[in-house]
N, C-alpha and C positions, 0 to 999 in steps of 0.2 A: 504494500500500500504506500502511495506517495504521501509524504507529509510536507506541508508548506513550511518554508523557512520562517515565515512571518507569523507562525502560531507557536513558536518555541517558547520556552519558559523564562528566558532571561533576556531582557532588552540590552542592547550594547552599551547603553549609558545609564544603567540602573546602579544603585549604590553598591551592590555586591561586586559588580564588574569593575567599578571605579576603584574600590578598595583593593581588589585583587591585582590591579595594575601597580599598586604601591608595594606589593610584597615581593621579596626576592624569591623567585620560584624554587631555587635549591633549598630554601628554608622549609618549604612544604615537605621536602624529603625527610625532615626531622620527625614529622608527625604522621606520615602516610606510608603505606607499603604497596598499595594497588593503584592502577591507573597510569603508571609510568610506561611510556612507549619505548620500545627497543631503541637504545641509544644509537644504533646504526642509522636510524632515521634522524637526520640532523639538519641544521640550518644551512641552506645553500646560498641564501642571501644574508650576509653577516650583519651583526649589530642590530638585531630586531627583537622586539618583545611584544607578544600579542596575547590578548584575552578575548575570546569570542565564542559564540554559540556554534555547535557542530551541526552542519548540514551534511548528511551522510550519503555516500555513493558507493555502490558495489558494482564493479565491472569485471568481466571475464575476458582478459586480453586474448586475442588482439581486438576484440570488439569493444568500441567505446560509445555505442549508441546512446546509453542513458546520460552521457556527459552533458549534452545540450540542455536536457531537462534540469539537471542539477544546477548548472550555471544560471538558468533562468530563474531559479528559486532563491538564489543568493541575494541577501540584503546587507545593508551596512552593519558591520561588526560580526558577520558570520564567518565561520571557518569551514571551508570545504575539506572533508575528510574522505579520502579515496582508498577503498579496500580493493586491491588488485589480486588478492590471494597470494601476496608476496611475489608477484611476477617481477623478475629483475631484468627483463629485456625490453618490454614495450612501454614507451613513455606516454601516459595519458594527458600530461600537462606540458604545454609549450607556450610559444609567444601568443597565439590567438586565444587559446583557452585562458591563459594567464591574464591577457588584456580584458577578457570578458569578466573575470573575477574582480580585477582591479576597478573596472568601470562600475560594477555593482556595489562597490564599497566594501568588499570582503576584507576581513582582517588578515587572512592568509589562507594557505593551502597546505594540507598535510597528506602525503602520498606514501602508502606502504608499497613502495616500488621506486621507479625511476622517473625522471622528467627530462625534458630536452629544451633547447633554446636558452641555455643558462645565461648567456650574455644579455639577451633581451629581458629575461625575468629580473636580472639584477638592475638593468637600466630602468625598468618600471618600478623598482623597489617593492615588488610584491613579495612578502614573506613566504618562502616556500621551504618546506621540510620534506626530505625524501632520502632514500638510500643512496642515490647517486644519479648519474645521467646516462643517456643512451641516444644514439642516432635513430634507432628504430622506434616507430610510433604506433599507437593504436589506430584503428580505422573504424569508420561508421559502417558496420557490416549488416546491421539490422537483425541480428539474431534474436534479440529479446532477452538475452541473459542479463543478470544483474538487476539493478534498480536503485531508486532514490528513496530516502526517508526510512530506511530500515536499520536495525541494529547490525553493526559491522565490527570487524576486527581490524585493528591498526597496530602493527608492531607488538602484538600480544595483548593489547589493551582492548577491552570491550567499549565500543563507542555507540551511544544512543543519540538519536536526534534531540537536540536541545541540551546535551551535556556541554560543559564548559571546556574549552581547549586553551591551555596555557602553554606557551612555547617561547623559548629564547635560544641563545647560542648554546645553552647547557643541555637542552633537550625538550621533550614534549610530555605534558601531563594532561590526561583527560579525567575530569572530575564532575560529579553531579553538583548542581547548585546547592543541594542540601548539605553534602559533605564539605563543600567549599565554605559555606557559612559557618559550619561547626568548627572548622580548623582555623578560620581567618584570624580571630583575636589572638590565639597563641602564636601564630606565625608573625603577626605584626609586632607582638611583644618581644619575640626572639630577635627580630631585625633591629628593634630599638636598643636591645641590650648588647648587640654585637660590637659597636664602636668602643664601648668601655672595656670589653674583653680584649680587643686588639690593643688598646692603649696599655693595659696591664702587661700583656706579653711583650710589647715593645719596651716597656720600662724594666724588663728583666725578671718579672715575677714568674715563678715556676709554673709550667703547664699543668703539673699535678694539682696545684692549688686553683688555678684559673678554671680549668675544665671540670673540676669537681664541684664548683659552686652551682 
């Protein structure tokens, strides 16, 4: 069943999303064990940080027929999450599809697979996270495999439409709005405490003391 990106649970400018943009994403790793995407899926456009709603797409390469529908559903602040079944040869995202995502106001794209046209993606500053690049691309074959708005797998993480996608140069985390709200206060407090810990270490205090506090 197709789910509209505009009926998801978290608006791109709601208080939770704004607060999550203030958190150091690695800090969340102190409090969570699930939702972390395989680190081999990494930022191909450096120095980016995104928080957005997941619009999910499942394709079965080499067929990319559902891609146009997914791109049409993207709205401001959305993150397109593409499950290719870990296909490592056929790129479903390139200059044209990336441009469509950028024009729609998407926060970024996460692909469990490869992308192409890396120079163009970097020039348009579209945050793209993938396993790597390829010259070989998917094609619109019309087979009807895959689909939009369903629960998918991305780098071992389960991604549901409307989940929050947090990604930067360190990696990608997929988290439900409920869990994000539960952990947010602790993560912000940890970030606020970190400068004092660093200052104590630089002053020569023993790590045994600093890290046991």
